[in-house]
N, C-alpha and C positions, 0 to 999 in steps of 0.2 A: 583403124583399130590398133591399139598398141600390142606389142609382142606379149606382154604380161597377160592382158585380157584374152588374147587368142589362146594362150596356153591354158588359162583357166577354163575357157569354153571347151577346149579339147579334152581336158580332164573330166569335165562334167559329162560330155557326150560319150567318152570311153567307159565311164563308170569306174574310174580308177581313184575316186576320192574315198576318204575314210568313212563317209556317211553311207556309202553303198554296202559296206561290210555287214552291218546289222541287217540290212534288207536282204542280202544274200542268205544270211543265216536263217532269217525268218522264212524266206521262200523255201529253203531246204527243209525246215521243220514242218511247214505247212504241207508241202508235197509229200513228205514222209508220213505225216499224220493221215493224210487222205489215203495214201496207199495202204497203210495199216488198217484203216477203217474199212476200205473196200475188201481187203483180204479177210478180215474178221467177219464181215457181213456174209461173204460168200461161204466161208467155212461153217458159220452158224446156221445158215439156211440149209446147207447140205446135211449137217448133223441133225437139225430139227426134223426134217422130212424122214430121215432114217429112223429116228426115235419114234415118230408117230406111226410109221408102218410096222415097226417091231411091236409096239404096244397093241396095235390092231391084231397082229398075228397071235400075240399072247392071249388076247381076249377070245379069239376064235378057238383056241385050244382049251379054253375053260369049259368044263363039262356041265356047269350049272346054267348055261344059256338055254332059253327056249328057242324053238325053230324061228320064231319071228325076230328075236334078238340076234340070232346067228345070221339071218338074212340081212339084217340092218348092218351088222358089223362087216359082213362080207361085201356088201355094196359100198360101204365106206372105204374098206381096204382097196377095193378095185379102183375107186375114184382117186385115192391117194397115190397108188402106184402109177396109174395112168397120168395123173397131173405131175407127179414127180418126173416121170420120163419125158413128158412133153415140155414142161415149163421150168420146174425147179432146178433140174440138173443143168440145163443150158444157162439159166440165169446165174447159178452158182459158179459154173466154169467161167463165165464172162466176168463176174465180179472178182474171182480169184486171179484171173489173168490180168485184169486191169489193175488190181492192187499190186501184184508182183511187178508189172511193167512200170507203174508209178514209183515204186520203191527203187527199182533198178535205175530208172532215169534220174532220180534224185541223187543216188549214190554216184552214178557216173558223172553227173553235172558237178557234184562237189569235188570229185577227183580232178576233172578236166578244167574246172574254172580257174585255178591259179595259173595254169599254163597259158590260158587265153589272155589273162590280165598282163602277164609279162610280155607276150607277143604284141598286144595292143599298145603297151607303153613304149616298146621298142620302135614300133612304126610311127608313133607320134613324135618321138625324139628325132627320127631320121628326117621327117618332113619339116 
């Protein structure tokens, strides 16, 4: 193999060609979008369950309810608070943590990536 083709293959394998720059930008945008989506979903789930529980508490404070309606709202409130504690809060925390981690990794990767490119090109020049 000639020296020119060997350098071309080295550039392709290192990812130091100009075509990889749009791919890096796209990967950054995609990972950032996924992180934002996970974060927004976790916060929305958390806020929705709080909103439902507060509405149930307001309905129980309503004096126009019959005892049967009050029992139904009380049972529903107990179900929502129990389900929120067991399922919705952990899922929300996991989604928020995953979203923040994804956003942080995307930002760190975007900051560190140019340094890795310079180091990779220096090692390919030395060899």
